C-alpha positions in Angstrom: -0.1 -0.3 0.1 1.6 3.7 -0.9 1.9 5.9 1.6 1.4 9.7 0.8 5.1 11.6 1.4 5.2 15.0 2.3 8.1 16.7 1.1 10.1 18.7 3.3 10.7 22.1 1.4 12.8 24.7 2.7 11.4 28.6 2.4 13.3 31.3 2.4 11.6 34.1 4.2 11.2 37.1 1.8 13.1 39.5 4.6 16.3 37.7 3.9 15.9 38.8 -0.1 15.4 42.5 1.5 18.3 42.4 3.7 20.7 41.2 1.6 19.5 43.9 -1.1 20.4 46.4 1.8 23.7 45.1 2.0 24.7 44.8 -1.5 23.6 48.7 -1.8 25.8 49.7 1.2 28.6 48.4 -0.2 27.8 49.8 -3.4 27.4 52.9 -2.5 30.4 53.2 -0.1 32.6 51.7 -2.9 31.6 54.5 -5.7 31.7 57.2 -2.8 35.6 56.0 -2.1 36.1 56.1 -6.1 34.9 59.3 -6.7 37.0 60.9 -3.6 40.0 59.3 -5.0 39.8 61.0 -8.3 41.8 64.4 -9.1 39.4 67.5 -8.8 36.0 68.2 -7.1 32.9 66.1 -8.2 29.8 67.8 -7.4 27.7 66.8 -10.4 27.2 63.7 -12.6 28.8 65.8 -15.8 31.9 66.0 -13.0 32.0 62.9 -13.2 31.3 62.2 -16.4 34.5 64.5 -17.6 36.9 63.2 -14.8 36.5 59.6 -16.1 35.4 60.3 -20.3 32.7 57.8 -19.7 29.1 58.3 -21.2 26.8 60.2 -19.9 24.1 57.5 -18.7 26.9 55.3 -16.8 28.5 58.5 -15.3 25.0 59.7 -14.1 24.3 55.9 -12.6 27.5 55.7 -11.0 26.6 59.5 -9.4 23.2 58.3 -8.3 25.1 55.5 -6.2 27.9 57.9 -4.6 24.7 59.8 -3.2 22.2 56.8 -2.1 22.0 53.7 -0.8 18.6 52.8 -1.1 16.9 49.7 -2.7 15.0 51.7 -4.7 18.0 52.7 -6.7 18.6 49.3 -7.5 16.9 49.9 -11.3 19.6 52.4 -12.2 22.9 50.0 -11.3 24.6 49.6 -14.3 25.8 45.9 -16.2 29.2 44.3 -15.5 30.5 45.4 -18.6 29.6 48.9 -17.5 31.2 48.5 -14.6 34.3 47.5 -16.2 34.6 50.1 -17.7 33.9 52.4 -15.1 36.7 50.8 -12.8 39.2 51.2 -16.3 38.8 54.9 -16.8 39.3 55.4 -12.9 43.1 53.4 -13.2 43.6 55.8 -16.0 43.3 58.2 -13.8 45.1 57.6 -10.9 42.6 55.8 -8.9 44.4 53.1 -6.6 44.2 49.8 -7.7 42.4 48.6 -4.3 39.5 51.3 -4.7 39.2 50.3 -8.3 38.5 46.5 -7.2 36.6 47.2 -4.4 33.9 48.8 -6.9 34.2 45.6 -9.3 34.0 43.6 -6.3 30.9 45.2 -5.2 29.3 44.9 -8.8 29.8 41.1 -8.7 28.3 41.1 -5.5 25.4 42.7 -6.6 25.1 40.4 -10.0 25.1 37.2 -7.6 22.2 38.9 -5.6 20.3 38.8 -8.7 21.4 35.3 -9.7 20.7 34.1 -6.4 17.4 35.7 -5.4 15.8 36.7 -8.9 17.1 35.4 -11.7 17.5 38.3 -13.9 17.2 42.0 -13.7 13.3 42.2 -15.0 12.9 39.9 -11.5 14.7 41.9 -9.6 12.7 45.0 -10.5 9.2 43.3 -9.6 10.8 42.1 -6.1 11.8 45.5 -5.5 8.8 47.1 -5.7 6.8 43.8 -3.9 9.0 45.7 -0.7 7.4 48.8 -1.1 10.9 51.1 -1.4 10.0 54.2 -3.4 7.2 53.9 -5.8 8.9 53.6 -9.2 6.1 55.3 -11.7 8.6 55.0 -14.8 9.2 51.5 -14.0 5.6 50.6 -13.7 4.6 52.4 -16.9 7.6 51.0 -18.6 6.5 47.1 -17.5 2.9 48.0 -18.9 4.1 49.3 -21.9 5.6 46.4 -22.6 2.5 44.2 -22.0 0.5 46.4 -24.0 2.8 46.2 -27.2 2.8 42.2 -26.5 -0.9 42.0 -26.3 -1.4 43.7 -29.5 0.8 41.6 -31.2 -0.5 38.6 -29.5 -4.3 39.6 -30.2 -3.7 41.7 -33.7 -5.8 44.9 -32.0 -4.7 47.9 -30.1 -6.3 51.1 -29.5 -5.1 54.6 -29.1 -8.0 55.7 -25.9 -10.9 54.6 -24.5 -12.9 57.0 -22.4 -15.9 56.3 -20.4 -18.1 59.4 -19.2 -20.7 58.5 -16.6 -23.5 61.3 -16.1 -25.4 60.4 -13.1 -28.7 62.5 -14.2 -31.0 64.6 -11.5 -34.0 62.9 -12.9 -36.2 61.8 -10.0 -38.5 63.6 -8.0 -36.9 65.3 -5.7 -33.8 65.3 -7.6 -32.4 61.9 -7.2 -29.9 60.5 -9.8 -31.8 57.1 -10.3 -30.4 56.9 -13.7 -27.1 57.4 -15.5 -25.8 58.0 -19.1 -22.8 56.3 -20.3 -20.6 58.1 -23.0 -18.3 55.7 -24.4 -15.4 56.6 -26.8 -13.1 54.2 -28.7 -10.4 56.6 -30.5 -7.9 54.5 -33.1 -9.2 51.2 -33.1 -7.0 49.4 -35.3 -6.5 45.5 -36.8 -2.4 44.9 -36.7 -2.5 41.9 -39.3 -2.9 41.9 -42.8 -5.5 39.6 -43.9 -6.8 39.2 -40.4 -9.9 41.1 -39.4 -10.2 41.3 -35.6 -13.8 40.4 -33.9 -14.9 43.1 -31.2 -17.2 41.9 -28.8 -18.8 41.7 -25.4 -17.8 45.9 -25.0 -21.8 46.4 -25.0 -24.4 44.2 -23.4 -28.2 45.5 -25.0 -31.2 44.7 -23.1 -32.6 41.3 -24.3 -35.8 41.7 -26.1 -38.8 38.9 -26.4 -38.5 36.8 -29.5 -35.0 38.6 -30.4 -33.7 35.1 -30.6 -35.3 34.2 -33.6 -34.7 37.6 -35.4 -31.8 38.0 -37.6 -28.7 38.5 -36.2 -27.9 41.8 -38.3 -29.3 44.9 -39.0 -28.8 48.9 -38.4 -27.1 50.0 -34.8 -29.7 52.9 -34.8 -32.4 50.6 -34.4 -33.7 50.7 -38.1 -34.2 47.9 -40.6 -34.5 43.9 -39.3 -32.9 42.6 -36.3 -33.0 42.9 -32.9 -32.9 46.5 -31.1 -29.6 47.5 -29.1 -29.3 49.2 -26.1 -27.3 51.6 -27.2 -27.1 54.9 -29.5 -24.1 55.3 -31.7 -23.3 59.1 -31.6 -22.4 59.2 -35.4 -21.5 63.0 -35.7 -18.4 61.8 -33.8 -17.2 58.2 -35.2 -15.5 57.5 -38.4 -17.2 57.7 -41.4 -17.4 54.3 -42.9 -18.1 51.4 -39.8 -18.0 48.0 -40.2 -21.1 46.2 -40.2 -22.1 45.2 -36.9 -24.2 42.0 -35.9 -26.0 41.5 -32.5 -25.2 37.7 -31.0 -26.9 36.3 -28.3 -25.0 35.2 -25.5 -25.4 32.6 -22.5 -26.4 35.8 -19.7 -29.8 36.5 -21.7 -28.6 39.5 -23.0 -27.6 40.4 -26.9 -23.5 41.2 -27.5 -22.8 43.3 -30.0 -20.0 42.2 -32.5 -17.8 44.9 -35.0 -15.3 43.5 -37.1 -11.8 45.5 -37.4 -10.2 45.7 -40.4 -6.8 45.0 -40.7 -5.5 48.9 -42.0 -3.4 49.8 -39.4 -2.9 53.2 -38.0 -4.5 55.1 -41.4 -7.7 53.1 -41.2 -7.6 52.9 -37.6 -11.9 53.7 -36.3 -13.1 56.1 -33.7 -16.6 55.0 -32.2 -18.9 56.9 -30.0 -21.8 55.4 -28.1 -24.5 56.4 -25.4 -26.3 54.0 -23.2 -28.8 54.9 -20.7 -29.3 52.5 -17.3 -30.7 53.0 -14.0 -27.9 53.4 -11.2 -27.1 51.3 -8.3 -29.1 54.2 -6.3 -28.9 58.2 -5.4 -25.7 59.4 -5.2 -26.4 61.2 -2.1 -26.8 57.8 -0.4 -24.9 55.1 -2.1 -22.4 57.8 -3.6 -21.1 57.5 -7.3 -18.7 55.2 -9.5 -18.1 53.5 -12.5 -15.6 51.1 -14.0 -14.1 49.6 -16.9 -12.7 46.1 -17.7 -10.1 46.3 -19.9 -10.7 44.0 -23.2 -8.5 45.4 -25.4 -4.7 46.4 -26.0 -5.1 50.6 -25.4 -2.5 53.2 -24.8 -4.5 55.0 -22.1 -8.3 55.1 -20.7 -10.1 57.7 -18.7 -12.8 56.7 -16.5 -15.0 60.0 -15.6 -17.6 60.5 -13.4 -20.1 63.7 -13.7 -22.4 63.5 -10.7 -24.7 67.0 -9.5 -22.5 69.2 -7.8 -23.0 69.0 -3.6 -23.8 65.7 -3.4 -20.5 63.9 -3.1 -17.2 64.4 -1.3 -14.3 65.1 -3.4 -11.8 63.8 -0.6 -13.3 60.5 -0.7 -12.5 60.1 -4.3 -10.1 57.0 -5.2 -9.2 54.3 -7.9 -9.2 50.8 -7.6 -7.8 47.7 -9.6 -8.6 44.3 -9.6 -7.4 41.6 -11.3 -8.5 37.8 -10.8 -6.3 35.9 -12.9 -7.6 32.6 -12.4 -11.2 33.7 -13.0 -10.8 37.3 -15.6 -14.6 37.1 -15.9 -15.0 37.4 -12.4 -13.2 40.2 -11.5 -16.5 42.4 -11.0 -16.8 40.8 -7.7 -14.2 43.3 -6.7 -12.8 41.3 -4.1 -9.9 43.1 -1.5 -8.2 39.9 -2.4 -7.9 40.9 -6.4 -6.9 44.3 -5.8 -3.8 44.9 -7.7 -0.2 47.2 -6.1 -1.5 49.4 -8.8 -1.5 53.0 -7.7 -3.4 55.8 -9.7 -5.0 59.1 -8.7 -8.3 61.0 -9.1 -8.5 64.4 -10.6 -11.2 66.1 -9.4 -12.8 69.5 -11.1 -15.8 71.4 -10.1 -18.8 72.5 -9.5 -18.8 72.8 -13.4 -21.3 72.9 -16.2 -19.1 70.9 -18.6 -16.3 68.3 -18.5 -13.1 69.5 -19.2 -11.2 69.0 -22.2 -9.6 66.1 -22.9 -6.1 65.9 -24.7 -6.4 62.0 -26.0 -9.8 62.8 -27.7 -9.9 65.9 -28.8 -14.0 65.6 -29.2 -14.9 63.6 -26.4 -15.8 66.9 -24.6 -17.8 68.1 -27.2 -19.5 64.6 -27.6 -20.4 64.9 -23.2 -22.0 68.0 -24.1 -24.0 67.0 -27.2 -25.6 64.1 -25.3 -26.0 66.5 -22.0 -28.1 68.9 -24.4 -30.1 66.0 -25.9 -31.4 65.0 -22.3 -32.1 68.3 -21.3 -28.7 68.6 -19.1 -27.2 71.5 -20.6 -26.2 73.9 -17.9 -26.4 71.1 -15.0 -24.0 71.9 -12.2 -21.1 68.7 -12.0 -18.7 67.5 -9.2 -16.1 66.0 -12.0 -13.7 63.1 -11.1 -11.7 62.0 -13.5 -9.0 59.2 -13.3 -6.4 58.5 -16.6 -4.5 55.1 -16.6 -1.4 54.6 -18.7 -1.3 51.2 -20.8 -3.8 49.5 -19.1 -3.3 45.5 -18.1 -5.2 43.7 -20.1 -8.5 41.6 -18.4 -8.1 43.9 -15.6 -11.2 46.0 -14.0 -10.4 50.0 -13.1 -12.8 50.7 -10.7 -13.5 55.0 -9.4 -16.0 55.5 -6.3 -16.4 58.7 -4.3 -18.5 58.4 -1.4 -22.0 61.2 -0.4 -21.8 64.1 1.9 -22.5 62.4 5.2 -25.7 65.0 6.2 
């Protein structure tokens, strides 16, 4: 009879990496200080070090930063072993003692040993350092997400320049309650990436299911005219590309009709702009429930913007916040917004108001005009809103970005 054997695994606490990283950084900082002190003349800036050693500007800047700080957050700026060797050779040529130059080389070799032992490569090192919470490196995070965007666009064959979602809370109740909201969706620069391989975009709209729609033809005009089910959204044609591909409406398992559109593989020259609006009930009055909106990232996109327009005086601007959720094993269930699914991605909210119109949007110059168009259609022109806006560069595919603000406590 076989017996279950539990292996004796050895777990190394994460603190061991942190302590080792601190020691290595102190060693690099101290050795670089000694090297600069041994050089003739006064070194006060990176450019002084560049001239003293005759090395390239970037290497001089990296070395100078190491001499000024030993924080773990500086690990992103450590030169390679080959660059460190050039640094030591240049120092020896300028009369720096061999013992000092050798100590610099040894410190860099110790750093590379740390990378191999604990991380495997420098990319993993930066991820582990980020996990320690030292000196949040926004540029590093954006650089990683940009690489993810490029690889995702290549793999899926589609990308967008920007996607904007504006959720307008409408004071249409008997006492001004915000029981309905209008969503204005802008999709700018949608483009296919491969020749001969059009890409289908689906599930980005969910029109309400209508009785008998499952027996209706799955084609028809998006404005509701002609055969086929009527979609639950309105196409804002004045703000769309002139020639949009045909849309089809496909029954989904959840009992709604999903709209699909085929994006042609025409590159940036043939990129599409698509604007829509959709009206629906809110989760409750903003003065009692607050306000919130989210966006599930289903297309590789360079930038997204989520915006809330809430009648002025109903919400507390100081409580506005953004959260990013990711559920790796069940991405379709990320809408549950579990605390355990929160990602370590820090974004901020900009607040404008009270305002009778939304401020301009750089990534889509006509978005403000589209919002004004919708406000006028529903008789909301002149209404003062508090505006909450979040912008995310290169959001991660299949994550949920949520913006929320609490009601004013009365």
